[in-house]
C-alpha positions as CSV (number, residue, x, y, z in Angstrom):
1,M,0.1,0.2,0.1
2,L,2.7,2.5,0.9
3,S,4.5,2.0,-2.2
4,F,1.0,2.5,-4.6
5,I,0.4,5.8,-2.6
6,T,4.1,7.0,-2.8
7,N,4.2,6.1,-6.7
8,L,1.0,7.9,-7.1
9,F,2.7,10.9,-5.2
10,K,5.6,10.8,-7.6
11,V,3.2,11.1,-10.4
12,A,1.1,13.2,-9.5
13,T,3.4,16.0,-8.2
14,K,5.9,15.7,-11.0
15,K,6.0,19.1,-13.2
16,P,3.0,18.7,-15.7
17,K,3.3,18.8,-19.2
18,T,0.9,21.0,-21.1
19,V,-0.9,19.8,-24.0
20,A,-2.5,22.1,-26.8
21,T,-5.6,23.0,-24.8
22,G,-3.9,24.1,-21.7
23,V,-4.8,20.9,-20.0
24,T,-1.9,19.3,-17.8
25,T,-1.4,15.7,-18.3
26,A,-0.4,15.5,-14.6
27,G,-3.3,13.5,-13.3
28,A,-5.9,15.2,-10.9
29,V,-7.1,11.7,-10.0
30,A,-3.8,10.5,-9.1
31,L,-3.5,13.2,-6.8
32,A,-6.9,12.7,-5.4
33,V,-6.1,9.2,-4.7
34,V,-3.2,10.4,-2.9
35,G,-5.6,11.7,-0.4
36,L,-8.2,9.3,-0.7
37,G,-6.2,6.4,0.2
38,P,-5.4,7.5,3.5
39,D,-8.6,9.4,4.5
40,E,-10.9,6.7,3.4
41,G,-8.4,4.0,5.0
42,L,-8.2,0.3,3.7
43,R,-10.2,-2.5,4.5
44,T,-9.8,-5.6,2.8
45,T,-13.0,-7.3,4.2
46,A,-16.3,-5.3,3.9
47,Y,-18.0,-3.6,6.9
48,L,-20.8,-1.4,8.1
49,D,-19.7,2.1,7.9
50,V,-20.4,5.0,10.4
51,V,-24.1,5.2,8.7
52,G,-24.5,1.3,8.5
53,I,-23.4,0.9,4.6
54,P,-21.6,-1.9,3.5
55,T,-17.8,-0.6,2.6
56,V,-14.9,-2.2,1.5
57,C,-11.3,-1.4,0.4
58,F,-10.8,2.6,0.2
59,G,-14.6,3.3,1.3
60,E,-16.0,1.4,-1.9
61,T,-19.9,1.1,-1.3
62,R,-21.2,-0.1,-4.8
63,G,-22.3,-3.4,-5.1
64,V,-20.8,-4.3,-1.3
65,S,-21.8,-7.3,0.6
66,L,-21.1,-8.0,3.9
67,G,-18.3,-10.7,4.1
68,D,-17.1,-9.6,0.8
69,T,-13.2,-9.8,0.7
70,Y,-10.5,-8.2,-1.8
71,T,-6.7,-8.2,-2.0
72,V,-4.7,-5.0,-1.4
73,A,-4.3,-5.0,-5.3
74,E,-7.9,-5.0,-6.1
75,C,-8.5,-2.3,-3.6
76,E,-5.9,-0.2,-5.2
77,A,-7.1,-0.8,-8.5
78,M,-10.7,-0.2,-7.6
79,L,-9.9,3.1,-6.2
80,M,-8.0,4.5,-9.4
81,A,-11.0,3.3,-11.5
82,R,-13.3,4.8,-9.3
83,A,-11.6,8.1,-8.4
84,Q,-11.8,8.1,-12.4
85,E,-15.6,7.8,-12.8
86,F,-16.0,10.3,-9.9
87,E,-14.0,12.8,-12.3
88,D,-15.7,11.9,-15.4
89,R,-19.4,12.3,-13.5
90,I,-18.4,15.7,-12.0
91,K,-16.9,17.3,-15.3
92,P,-20.2,18.0,-16.9
93,C,-21.3,19.8,-13.5
94,I,-18.5,22.4,-13.5
95,A,-17.8,25.0,-16.4
96,N,-14.2,25.2,-17.4
97,Y,-13.4,22.0,-15.3
98,N,-10.1,21.4,-17.3
99,K,-8.9,24.9,-16.7
100,L,-8.9,24.7,-12.8
101,P,-5.8,24.0,-11.2
102,V,-5.0,20.3,-10.9
103,E,-5.1,20.6,-6.9
104,V,-8.7,22.1,-7.1
105,R,-9.5,19.5,-9.3
106,A,-8.1,16.6,-7.1
107,S,-9.7,18.0,-4.3
108,L,-13.2,18.2,-5.9
109,I,-13.1,14.5,-6.8
110,R,-12.0,13.6,-3.4
111,L,-15.2,15.4,-2.0
112,S,-17.7,13.9,-4.5
113,Y,-15.9,10.5,-3.9
114,N,-17.2,10.9,-0.6
115,I,-20.5,12.7,-0.9
116,G,-21.6,11.3,-4.1
117,T,-22.1,12.9,-7.3
118,G,-25.6,13.7,-7.0
119,A,-25.0,16.0,-3.7
120,F,-21.7,17.5,-5.1
121,C,-23.4,18.6,-8.5
122,G,-26.1,20.5,-6.5
123,S,-23.8,21.8,-4.0
124,T,-23.0,25.4,-3.4
125,I,-19.2,24.5,-4.2
126,V,-20.4,23.7,-7.6
127,K,-22.5,27.1,-8.0
128,K,-19.5,29.1,-6.7
129,L,-17.0,27.3,-9.2
130,N,-19.5,27.9,-12.0
131,R,-19.7,31.9,-11.0
132,G,-15.7,31.9,-11.3
133,D,-15.8,32.1,-7.1
134,I,-13.2,29.3,-6.7
135,R,-11.8,30.5,-3.6
136,G,-15.5,30.6,-2.0
137,A,-16.0,27.1,-3.4
138,C,-13.1,25.6,-1.8
139,N,-14.1,27.6,1.5
140,G,-17.2,25.5,1.2
141,F,-15.7,22.2,2.0
142,P,-16.0,22.4,5.7
143,A,-19.6,22.7,5.5
144,W,-19.8,19.0,4.5
145,K,-19.0,17.4,7.9
146,Y,-22.2,15.3,8.4
147,A,-23.2,11.5,8.1
148,G,-26.3,10.3,9.4
149,G,-27.1,14.1,10.6
150,K,-24.5,14.1,13.1
151,V,-21.5,16.0,12.8
152,I,-18.4,13.5,12.6
153,R,-14.9,14.6,13.5
154,G,-13.1,12.4,11.0
155,L,-15.1,14.5,8.2
156,Q,-14.1,17.6,9.7
157,L,-10.4,16.9,9.6
158,R,-10.7,15.4,6.3
159,R,-12.8,18.7,5.0
160,E,-9.9,20.9,6.3
161,R,-7.5,18.5,4.0
162,E,-9.5,18.9,1.1
163,K,-9.9,22.7,1.6
164,K,-6.2,23.1,2.0
165,Q,-5.5,21.1,-1.0
166,C,-8.0,23.3,-3.1
167,L,-6.8,26.7,-1.8
168,S,-2.9,25.2,-2.7
169,G,-4.2,25.4,-6.4
170,L,-4.9,29.2,-6.1
171,E,-1.5,30.1,-4.6
């Protein structure tokens, strides 16, 4: 697991190459996964999360049943594929997505991975992004600290890390 995250960090923090459209080839998905791995934690046997949803690997809930087991390699591959899926799903919600700094895009992928694309695309964060208020969008992350109607300390800390990553793209 450590080598997986280390290798992703190396890829994500390389000086990005720019293609003709101005979009960098260094991956927002890879940078998102660097944060998602530790935030989600790795559990290779399915368990019930804080609100009772069957979960496995790095926070995967889709099609999970209690008793499911995966290898670390399967979990890593699942995380990469799902992070890419989340990026693909949030792109249509955000005007000029590809022009946002890679750190901002990575933080948006991380948030949507945790709250779901429906909640994400309908959020004030997306509304602010689409008005061009990137800083305001980044500062909106801490509002997403609830699970099951309760403030969750782990989510508070996670949202601060995501906010910090988001704002780092504006420096």
